[in-house]
PLY file of the C-alpha trace (Angstrom):
ply
format ascii 1.0
element vertex 234
property float x
property float y
property float z
element edge 233
property int vertex1
property int vertex2
end_header
44.32 46.56 42.68
43.54 48.37 45.90
45.37 51.55 45.69
44.87 52.04 49.83
46.60 48.43 50.47
49.58 49.37 47.90
50.27 52.67 49.79
50.27 51.02 52.92
52.45 48.42 51.86
54.80 50.73 50.43
54.91 53.11 53.44
55.80 49.53 55.92
58.42 48.99 53.20
60.09 52.29 53.27
59.80 52.43 57.14
61.81 49.36 57.42
64.61 50.53 55.06
64.84 53.74 57.17
65.24 51.82 60.37
67.72 49.39 58.73
69.85 52.23 57.67
69.24 53.99 61.04
70.39 50.99 62.77
73.54 50.83 60.46
74.56 54.28 60.97
74.17 53.71 65.11
76.02 50.85 65.14
78.58 52.56 62.97
79.15 55.26 65.54
79.01 53.05 68.45
82.07 51.31 66.66
83.81 54.64 66.06
83.60 55.56 69.64
85.02 52.31 70.72
87.96 52.22 68.21
88.55 55.84 69.44
88.61 54.67 73.40
90.79 51.73 72.49
93.14 54.07 70.73
93.20 56.56 73.75
93.87 53.61 76.11
96.53 52.18 74.15
98.15 55.63 73.96
97.89 55.84 77.69
99.47 52.71 78.18
102.38 53.49 75.97
102.65 56.75 77.69
102.73 55.12 81.39
105.23 52.32 79.90
107.71 55.23 78.72
107.35 57.35 81.92
108.01 54.17 84.07
111.05 53.26 81.87
112.68 56.74 82.58
112.24 56.73 86.64
115.22 55.28 88.53
115.00 54.98 92.17
117.06 57.00 93.77
118.63 56.12 97.28
119.59 59.36 99.26
120.29 60.61 102.95
119.47 63.45 104.74
122.14 64.97 107.05
121.36 66.71 110.28
123.76 68.96 112.10
124.65 67.06 114.83
127.77 66.84 117.28
128.87 63.42 115.83
127.47 64.38 112.24
125.08 61.58 112.08
123.28 60.47 108.85
119.87 59.49 108.65
117.65 57.57 105.82
114.09 58.69 105.47
112.14 56.19 103.53
109.44 57.46 101.54
106.77 55.62 99.41
107.53 53.72 96.57
110.86 52.96 97.61
111.91 56.50 96.61
113.89 58.47 99.04
114.75 62.71 98.92
117.81 64.18 99.50
117.98 66.99 101.77
120.97 68.63 103.60
120.70 70.73 106.90
122.07 74.16 106.04
125.07 75.09 108.26
124.86 78.43 110.20
127.96 79.96 108.37
127.69 82.38 105.85
130.31 82.06 103.37
132.24 85.52 103.08
135.49 86.82 101.69
138.58 86.52 103.94
138.84 89.90 103.98
136.62 92.98 104.13
136.06 94.39 100.48
134.49 97.79 101.96
134.79 99.89 104.95
133.17 103.36 105.37
133.17 105.68 107.99
129.50 107.40 107.48
127.81 110.55 108.96
124.71 111.94 108.66
124.00 114.83 106.72
120.40 115.84 106.91
116.97 114.20 108.11
113.47 114.78 106.81
110.61 113.51 108.74
108.08 111.58 106.22
105.36 110.61 108.79
105.39 109.61 112.52
107.54 106.22 111.71
109.38 106.95 108.59
112.37 109.32 107.95
114.42 110.13 105.24
118.02 110.25 105.95
120.96 111.53 103.96
124.16 110.56 104.62
127.82 111.02 103.33
131.12 109.13 104.33
134.53 108.50 103.52
136.24 104.75 103.20
138.32 102.19 101.31
137.82 99.73 98.96
139.93 96.54 98.81
138.65 94.15 95.88
139.06 90.25 96.09
142.31 89.10 95.13
144.15 92.44 95.46
145.83 93.83 98.73
145.76 97.52 97.11
143.07 99.75 98.56
141.21 102.28 96.78
140.17 105.68 98.81
136.54 106.37 98.47
133.75 108.95 99.20
130.11 107.97 99.32
126.67 109.78 99.37
123.26 108.29 99.87
119.44 108.57 100.87
117.76 106.01 103.06
114.27 105.50 104.35
114.48 104.70 108.00
111.85 103.15 110.21
112.18 103.07 113.97
110.43 100.76 116.16
111.15 100.81 119.70
114.68 99.93 119.80
115.12 98.63 116.24
115.55 100.39 113.19
115.25 99.21 109.38
116.44 101.15 106.62
116.40 100.67 102.85
117.89 103.03 100.30
120.95 103.56 97.71
124.43 104.74 98.25
126.85 106.13 95.38
130.50 105.02 96.15
132.93 107.29 93.95
137.02 106.99 93.85
138.62 109.72 95.59
139.17 111.56 92.11
135.50 111.14 90.93
136.27 109.14 87.95
134.60 105.98 88.51
131.48 105.24 90.65
129.08 102.26 91.91
125.75 102.30 93.02
124.88 100.07 96.08
121.60 99.34 96.92
121.25 98.84 100.83
119.13 96.89 103.45
119.97 97.55 107.15
118.53 96.39 110.34
119.85 97.64 113.64
119.30 97.73 117.41
120.03 100.50 119.64
120.63 101.56 123.09
118.39 104.57 123.45
120.13 106.16 126.47
123.48 106.57 124.64
122.58 106.21 121.11
124.97 103.50 120.53
124.09 100.35 118.43
124.72 97.47 116.02
123.46 96.62 112.90
123.68 94.08 109.79
123.53 95.07 106.24
123.42 93.68 102.76
123.81 95.18 99.49
123.86 94.30 95.93
126.40 96.74 93.72
125.91 97.83 90.32
128.51 99.85 88.04
129.08 100.64 84.46
132.78 101.24 85.01
135.34 99.47 82.78
138.33 100.51 85.14
139.23 99.91 88.96
135.85 99.47 90.11
134.46 97.10 87.30
134.93 94.11 89.50
132.18 95.17 91.76
129.47 95.11 89.11
126.75 92.49 90.65
128.94 91.74 93.79
126.68 91.17 96.85
127.88 92.28 99.95
126.78 91.29 103.67
128.44 93.13 106.75
127.84 94.87 110.11
127.79 98.55 111.22
128.68 99.88 114.44
126.92 103.05 115.65
128.41 105.60 117.87
127.34 108.28 120.24
127.93 111.00 118.10
125.54 109.86 115.24
128.37 108.47 113.04
128.79 104.85 111.99
131.41 102.60 110.77
130.28 99.99 108.35
132.54 96.98 107.30
131.38 94.61 104.28
132.59 91.42 102.89
131.72 89.70 99.51
128.90 87.12 100.06
130.78 84.01 98.03
127.39 82.31 97.16
129.29 79.84 94.56
127.39 81.18 91.52
128.83 83.50 89.25
0 1
1 2
2 3
3 4
4 5
5 6
6 7
7 8
8 9
9 10
10 11
11 12
12 13
13 14
14 15
15 16
16 17
17 18
18 19
19 20
20 21
21 22
22 23
23 24
24 25
25 26
26 27
27 28
28 29
29 30
30 31
31 32
32 33
33 34
34 35
35 36
36 37
37 38
38 39
39 40
40 41
41 42
42 43
43 44
44 45
45 46
46 47
47 48
48 49
49 50
50 51
51 52
52 53
53 54
54 55
55 56
56 57
57 58
58 59
59 60
60 61
61 62
62 63
63 64
64 65
65 66
66 67
67 68
68 69
69 70
70 71
71 72
72 73
73 74
74 75
75 76
76 77
77 78
78 79
79 80
80 81
81 82
82 83
83 84
84 85
85 86
86 87
87 88
88 89
89 90
90 91
91 92
92 93
93 94
94 95
95 96
96 97
97 98
98 99
99 100
100 101
101 102
102 103
103 104
104 105
105 106
106 107
107 108
108 109
109 110
110 111
111 112
112 113
113 114
114 115
115 116
116 117
117 118
118 119
119 120
120 121
121 122
122 123
123 124
124 125
125 126
126 127
127 128
128 129
129 130
130 131
131 132
132 133
133 134
134 135
135 136
136 137
137 138
138 139
139 140
140 141
141 142
142 143
143 144
144 145
145 146
146 147
147 148
148 149
149 150
150 151
151 152
152 153
153 154
154 155
155 156
156 157
157 158
158 159
159 160
160 161
161 162
162 163
163 164
164 165
165 166
166 167
167 168
168 169
169 170
170 171
171 172
172 173
173 174
174 175
175 176
176 177
177 178
178 179
179 180
180 181
181 182
182 183
183 184
184 185
185 186
186 187
187 188
188 189
189 190
190 191
191 192
192 193
193 194
194 195
195 196
196 197
197 198
198 199
199 200
200 201
201 202
202 203
203 204
204 205
205 206
206 207
207 208
208 209
209 210
210 211
211 212
212 213
213 214
214 215
215 216
216 217
217 218
218 219
219 220
220 221
221 222
222 223
223 224
224 225
225 226
226 227
227 228
228 229
229 230
230 231
231 232
232 233
């Protein structure tokens, strides 16, 4: 027997078997890929169906502040409307002032050309919500004041104490004021958030947000009146 011919025949046979196995594995891998793609498509379709079933079209209106309080519908794509209500210009404040204080300047330290550290002190009264009793107080604090033209902005802290010194609260203040530079008078607005560890008379002040106004006098003092901001959130 011709050994060369036999070796050549066996080589062809082995190559044919390898090619068949290769074709089989290629086919198997393609089938696996197709199966994965089908599974992913099914999962996407199921997810879309679940999401679609939980969405309900909402029909709402947008109210504009007009003299006749007209209501206008705003259509949006896919028949979905969005609710927006125009805010009023009023700020909800407590019926009576919570804090009134007569403040005077104690000292001023120039920080740079535009900023000054102002130390203040005052005497005032607290009238807590749902009460008619006034609590006499003293106050002291530090403010960083920035003056530009006739407008001043200030931020700082003020400690308010009962007259006997047994209880205290700390107010973080932000103020903006405008002045008549000729006579030193002016008016300003202020907001403050109050914190206290007191469990006595001043306990209701903890977390309270105040908003109010200031009147600056020619002698450098100012009178502060603040109300509780009734945000509607506890």
